[in-house]
C-alpha positions in Angstrom: 42.3 -67.8 16.7 42.2 -71.5 15.9 45.8 -71.8 14.7 47.7 -72.3 18.0 51.2 -72.4 16.7 51.8 -68.8 15.8 54.1 -68.1 18.7 55.9 -71.4 18.2 56.7 -70.3 14.6 57.8 -66.9 15.6 60.1 -68.2 18.3 61.6 -70.6 15.9 62.4 -67.8 13.5 64.2 -66.0 16.3 66.8 -68.8 16.6 68.1 -67.9 13.2 68.9 -64.3 14.1 72.6 -63.8 14.1 73.5 -67.1 12.6 75.9 -66.0 9.9 75.8 -69.1 7.8 72.3 -70.2 8.5 69.9 -70.3 5.4 67.5 -67.3 5.6 63.9 -68.5 6.3 60.8 -66.9 4.7 58.8 -64.9 7.1 55.7 -66.1 5.3 53.9 -69.3 6.0 50.6 -71.0 5.3 48.6 -73.8 6.7 45.7 -76.0 5.6 43.7 -78.7 7.4 40.8 -81.1 7.1 39.0 -82.1 10.2 36.0 -84.4 10.9 34.7 -81.8 13.4 35.7 -78.2 14.2 35.8 -77.9 17.9 36.7 -74.7 19.6 36.8 -74.4 23.5 34.9 -77.6 23.7 32.0 -76.7 21.5 31.4 -78.0 18.0 31.3 -75.2 15.5 30.0 -77.4 12.7 27.3 -79.5 14.4 29.7 -82.5 14.2 30.3 -82.1 10.5 33.7 -81.8 8.7 35.5 -78.5 8.2 38.1 -77.3 5.7 40.4 -74.8 7.2 43.4 -72.7 6.2 45.4 -69.5 6.8 48.5 -67.4 6.1 51.0 -65.8 8.5 53.8 -63.3 8.4 56.3 -63.6 11.3 59.1 -61.1 11.5 62.4 -62.0 13.3 61.8 -59.3 15.9 58.8 -61.3 17.2 56.0 -59.3 15.5 53.4 -61.4 13.6 50.2 -60.9 11.7 47.9 -63.4 10.1 44.5 -64.6 8.8 42.7 -67.9 9.1 39.3 -69.2 7.9 36.9 -72.2 8.3 33.5 -73.3 7.4 31.0 -73.2 10.5 27.4 -74.2 11.1 26.3 -72.6 14.3 25.8 -69.0 13.1 23.3 -70.1 10.5 21.4 -72.2 13.0 21.2 -69.4 15.6 20.7 -66.3 13.5 19.2 -67.9 10.4 21.7 -65.8 8.4 22.8 -68.3 5.9 26.4 -67.6 7.0 28.7 -70.7 6.8 32.1 -69.1 7.3 34.4 -67.9 10.0 37.3 -65.5 9.1 39.9 -64.5 11.6 42.4 -61.6 11.6 45.1 -61.3 14.3 48.3 -59.7 15.2 50.7 -59.8 18.1 54.2 -60.1 19.5 55.9 -63.2 20.7 59.3 -63.7 22.2 61.2 -65.4 25.1 63.0 -64.4 28.2 65.3 -67.3 29.3 63.2 -70.5 29.5 59.9 -68.5 29.6 58.2 -67.6 26.3 55.3 -65.1 25.9 52.8 -64.0 23.3 50.5 -61.0 23.5 48.1 -60.0 20.8 44.6 -59.5 19.5 42.2 -61.3 17.2 39.0 -60.3 15.5 36.5 -63.2 14.6 34.3 -62.2 11.6 31.2 -64.2 10.4 30.5 -62.5 7.1 26.9 -62.0 6.2 25.6 -62.6 9.7 24.2 -59.1 10.4 20.5 -59.3 11.1 18.3 -56.7 12.6 17.4 -57.4 16.2 20.0 -60.2 16.6 23.4 -59.6 18.3 26.3 -59.8 16.0 28.6 -62.9 16.6 31.7 -60.9 15.4 34.0 -60.8 18.3 37.2 -59.1 19.3 39.6 -60.6 22.0 43.0 -59.6 23.3 45.2 -62.4 24.7 48.3 -63.1 26.7 50.0 -66.5 27.0 53.0 -67.7 28.8 55.0 -70.9 27.9 57.4 -73.0 29.9 58.7 -76.4 28.8 55.6 -78.3 27.7 53.1 -76.0 29.2 51.2 -73.0 28.0 48.9 -70.8 30.1 46.7 -68.5 28.0 44.2 -65.8 29.0 41.8 -64.3 26.3 39.6 -61.2 27.2 36.7 -60.1 25.2 36.5 -56.4 24.4 33.7 -56.3 21.9 30.1 -55.7 23.0 29.2 -59.2 22.9 31.1 -62.5 22.8 30.2 -64.6 19.9 26.7 -63.1 19.9 25.9 -64.0 23.5 23.6 -61.5 25.3 23.6 -61.1 29.1 20.7 -62.2 31.3 19.6 -58.6 31.9 21.6 -56.7 29.4 22.6 -57.2 25.8 26.4 -56.7 26.7 28.7 -59.5 27.5 31.9 -57.4 27.2 34.7 -58.5 29.5 34.0 -62.2 29.0 37.1 -64.2 29.4 38.7 -67.6 28.7 41.6 -69.2 30.7 43.2 -72.3 29.4 46.2 -74.5 30.3 47.7 -76.6 27.5 50.4 -79.2 27.4 52.1 -80.9 24.5 54.8 -83.6 24.9 56.7 -85.3 22.1 57.1 -88.9 23.4 58.7 -90.4 20.3 60.1 -89.1 17.0 57.2 -87.5 15.2 54.7 -88.5 17.9 53.1 -85.9 20.3 50.5 -86.2 23.1 48.4 -83.1 24.1 46.1 -82.2 27.0 43.9 -79.1 27.6 41.6 -77.7 30.2 39.8 -74.3 30.0 37.2 -72.2 31.7 34.9 -69.9 29.6 33.1 -67.1 31.5 30.4 -65.3 29.7 29.8 -62.0 31.4 26.3 -61.5 32.7 25.3 -65.0 31.6 26.1 -67.8 34.0 24.1 -70.3 31.9 26.5 -69.9 29.1 29.6 -70.3 31.1 31.3 -73.7 31.3 34.6 -75.7 31.6 36.0 -77.8 28.8 38.8 -80.3 28.6 40.5 -82.5 26.0 43.3 -84.9 25.0 44.9 -85.9 21.7 47.7 -87.6 20.0 49.3 -86.6 16.7 51.8 -88.1 14.3 54.0 -86.1 11.8 54.3 -88.2 8.8 56.6 -85.9 6.8 54.1 -84.6 4.3 51.7 -83.4 7.1 50.3 -84.3 10.6 47.5 -86.6 11.4 45.8 -86.2 14.8 43.0 -87.8 16.8 41.4 -85.9 19.7 38.8 -86.1 22.3 36.9 -83.0 23.6 34.4 -82.7 26.4 32.7 -79.9 28.6 30.2 -79.4 31.3 28.3 -76.8 29.0 24.5 -77.4 28.8 23.5 -78.4 25.4 20.4 -80.7 25.7 17.9 -79.7 23.0 15.0 -81.3 24.7 15.6 -79.0 27.6 16.2 -76.0 25.5 19.7 -75.5 27.0 22.2 -72.8 26.0 24.4 -75.0 23.7 21.7 -76.6 21.6 21.9 -74.8 18.2 19.3 -75.2 15.5 16.5 -77.7 15.2 18.5 -80.8 14.3 18.6 -82.1 17.9 22.5 -82.1 18.1 24.2 -81.1 21.4 27.1 -78.7 20.3 28.7 -79.3 23.7 28.6 -83.0 24.0 31.6 -85.3 24.3 33.2 -86.0 21.0 36.1 -87.7 19.1 37.4 -86.2 15.9 40.3 -86.6 13.6 42.3 -84.2 11.4 45.0 -83.9 8.9 47.0 -80.6 8.6 49.9 -79.4 6.7 52.1 -76.2 7.0 54.0 -74.7 4.2 
């Protein structure tokens, strides 16, 4: 799930419960963004090319939420030669808070329409996740329950079920409308050590009223050298999908 503010939106809606004179907020929301590179867990999903993204969410005052999100991608076509250029996510969960601790538990299904090819593992993936938040920090664990994780096969088996991703995120508003963020994560691909890696990143964003501009840096120790035929070299264009990169984005919620 690429939209990371679901739980924040749900928790914000909870503050209005029981407020007699508060204006009732709609449980429905949407988002749209344009980014110069779609980076997920330190890996470019678009081979360094721009992406147009957007989604819709429903967040109930009880904490339950459900939503969908989509983006153009490039790696599935490069790997499977499937002519697929889209990622479509469906997710649901429950988010709430206990004292100063917030939590979010849910599941997400990543679809790559049109990617099914005989003899090639499907990139379609299902994960369950749990996150805990305190102050500016969020700790999140995602666990793969589908047969493969994003199409990865194991070294001696086709299954990479029980792959997992652990991440620590921080976001700090240092001035009105300005925020700094930091991230570190560890992706474990079950039965495939060559595809496992760590990633990290930092960013700064500015809310300008009609939307938010952001500039980010992402890096990883994933192996993506095309000359060496490493795991995160996708396609024949010679681009390292795991290399250090800077990218910018504009997003708007409505």
